[in-house]
N, C-alpha and C positions, 0 to 999 in steps of 0.2 A: 812249752806249756800249751798242748793242743786242745782244741775244742772247748775253750772256756766260754761258757754261755753267758750272755748279758741278761741279767734279771730285770724285769719290769717291776721295780719295787712298789710303786704306788698302786699298781693295778692288781697285785696278787691278792686273792681272797684271804681274809683273816687278818692281814696287816700285822701290827705289833703283837697282839695277843697270840696269834698263831706262831709267829717267829719265836716268841718266848717259850711257848709250850714245846716246840721242836727241840730246844736245847735243855729245857728243864725236866722233860720226862725221863731220860735215861737214869739220872741219879734218884729220881723219885720212885722209879720202878724198884730200885735196890733198897729203898727205905732210908736214904741218906738225908733227904731234905724235902720240904713241902708237905702238903696235906696228905692224909692217908686215903688217896683216891686215884691211884696211878692208872688203873684201867680206864676210868672215866676220862682222865686227861688224854690218854692215848686215843681213845675213840673220838673225842672232840677234836683233837688236833688232826687226825686222819680225815675226818669228815670235812673240816674247814679247809684243809688242803685240797680236797676234791671239789671244792666250790660250794659246799653246803653252808647256809647261813648259821651263825652261832648266836645263841640267845644271851650271850654275856657270860657264859660259863667259863670260858677260857680266861677272861679278865678276872672273874671272882677267884678262880684257882690260883692265878698268878700272885695275888696279894698274900697267899699263904706261904710263899717261899721267903722266909725271913732272912735267909742269907743273901739273896739277890736283890730283893725289893728296895732296901735302903740305897744301894748303888744306883738303881734306876731313878729313884727320886733325886739323888744327888746330881746325876748327869742331866736330867731334865731341868732342874732348877738352874744349874750353871749355864744352860743354853737358852733360858727363857721359854721353855716349853712346858705347857700345863700338864701334859699327859705322860706319866712315867712309862706307859706302854706305847708311846709313839714309836713307830717302827725304827726310826733313826736312833732312838735311845736304846732300844733293845739290841740292835745291831752293834752299837758302840760297846755295850757291856760284854756280849758273848763273842763277837768277832773282832770289833775294833774299827773305829772311824774317827773323823776329825772332831767329833763332839767331845772326845776325851781331852783334847787340848784346852778346852774351856774350864776344866775343873782344876782349880788351884791346889797346890799342896796343902795350904791352910784349910781349905774346905774339906779335902779328903781326910786330913788329920783330925779335924773336928768330928767328922762322921765316924771315924774309927774309934776315937776316944769315947764318944757317946755310947758306942756299942760294946767296947771291950775293956775300958779302963777299970771297971769294977771287977774284972777277972783277977786283978792283982798287979802290983807294980812290975814284977818280972815279966809277966805275960804281956802287959801293955808295952813295955820297953822293947820287946822283941818285934812287935808289930810297928811301933812308932819309928823304928830305925829304917823301915822301908818306905816311909812317906816322903823323905827327901830324895833328891837325885833322880826324879823321873817317874815315880810311882803314879799310877792312874787307876781309876775304878774299872778295871778290866778284869774279867773272870780269872785270867792267868795270875793276876796279882793276888786275888783272894786265895787261889789254890796254893801258890808258892810262898806267900808272905804271911797269910793269916792262919791257914791250916798248919798243923804241926809236922807235916811229913818231911820237909827239908831238914828240920832239926833232928828228926828221927833218923833220917838218912845219914846225917853227919855223925850220929851217935853209934852207928853200926847196924841199924835195922835196914839192911840194904834192899832185899828183894821185895818185901811187901811195900815199903815206902816208895820205891821207884815205880812199882806197878801202879799204885794209887795216883801218884803225881802224873804219870803219863796218861792214864785213862781219864782222870778227873779234869784235866785241862781240855780245852777245845783244840783239836788238831785237824789238819787238812790232809787229803790224799787224793791221788788220781785213781779213778775207777779202772780196774783191769777186766773185771768180769762181774756180771750180775746174773744170779740164778737161785731158785728155790728160797726166796726170801732173804738172801744174803748178797753181799758184794765183797769182792776182793779189792783192797786198796793198796797202792804203793805209798807208804808213809815213812816218816823219819821219827822213830821213838826216842824218848829221852835216854841218856846214858850217864852213868856216874863212874868216875875214875878214881874215887876215893877222896877227891878234893873239889872237883868241879862238876856241876850239873849242866849238861849241854845236849843238843840234838845229836843223835847218832847217825850212822849210815842208813840208807834206805832199806826197808824190809817190806814184806807183804803181810797184811793183816786182814782178817775176816770180820765184817760188821753186819749187823742185822738191818735189813731194809723193810721187812714186813713181818708181822706176827698176827696170826689168825685173821689175815686179810687187812690189817691196819698198819699204816706206815707213817713216818714222820717226814722224810725228805720227798721232794718231787721225784718223778720217775728218773732214774739214773741210767746211763749207758756208758759202755767202755769209752774212755777218753775224757769223760767229764771229771770235774774236780768237785769234791764235796767235803763238808765238815763232819766230824765225828765226836761223840761224847760218850764215854764209857763204851758200851758194846754196840751203839747204834749210829747209823748214818743219819745226820740231822737235817742238812740242807744242801742244795746244789749251790756251788759258789761260782761267781764270775771272776774275771781277772782281778778286779778291785778287791773283792772279798778275800781271795787267796793272798794277795799281797798285804792287805791290811791285817789279816789274822797272823800271818808270819811276822810282820814287822812289830806289832804290838806285843805279841807273845815273846819274841826274842828280846825285846827291850826290857820286859819285866823279868825274864829269865836272867839276863845279865845283871840287872839290879840286885836281885835276891842272891845270886851267886856271889856277889861281892860283899854281902852283909856279914859282919863278924858274928852277929847274934840273930839267927833266924828265929822264927816264932817257936817258942818252947812248947813242949808236949802238952801243957795244961790248957793251951788255947784251943777251944773248939767253937765252931760256929754253926 
């Protein structure tokens, strides 16, 4: 694992709101979640990452992401932090860190019940089954246990479901090349053998680093490690970030893979 750079978390411009925007923009661009202002979000995130002061716009936009915001509030509350956009909280949700350990299954279950129980008994049962046995408010849990794609995968809708699961989760990869607003990453995509959802062998994928002069991740170079969400490189990761993202994602993947009843198709968030 070469050239893993150590991030100076406290000193990076933008803090938690910037980190949130880096991961929230890719699905927002596709119209999947958040307010209808993706271009503004990209421009604000790019400017803040370059050191420009933000007037609070990133924070205001973050509150419009109804899928992620309750998890941020839950993590912050469980750790005695007043700000859901504290950088440590944002990192816990998107990447994974020790703050997740403070969220009890009961607290996560209550949060999910408040959000999804009115979708119907069958829908809630599919989600509730994932709350025991190690579920945490990590983005991978939301993708795997709350969204319907694992259930669709098991029902036979293989190609589309597998693609969405792989792209919607946060994944990490080592940078091989950076050119023309894109980077080539060595990653491990998800694979489905008809019964189990696991990480597959290494492959090379192409992600966006800049669009019309605007980017999310700090400058990347071959040998760096970065995170990716949908079609974008989101952030440069240090060793702790790589290991944390892998560990928490694999934990949720194993948990959901063992569920007899994944989230049914009527559950949408």
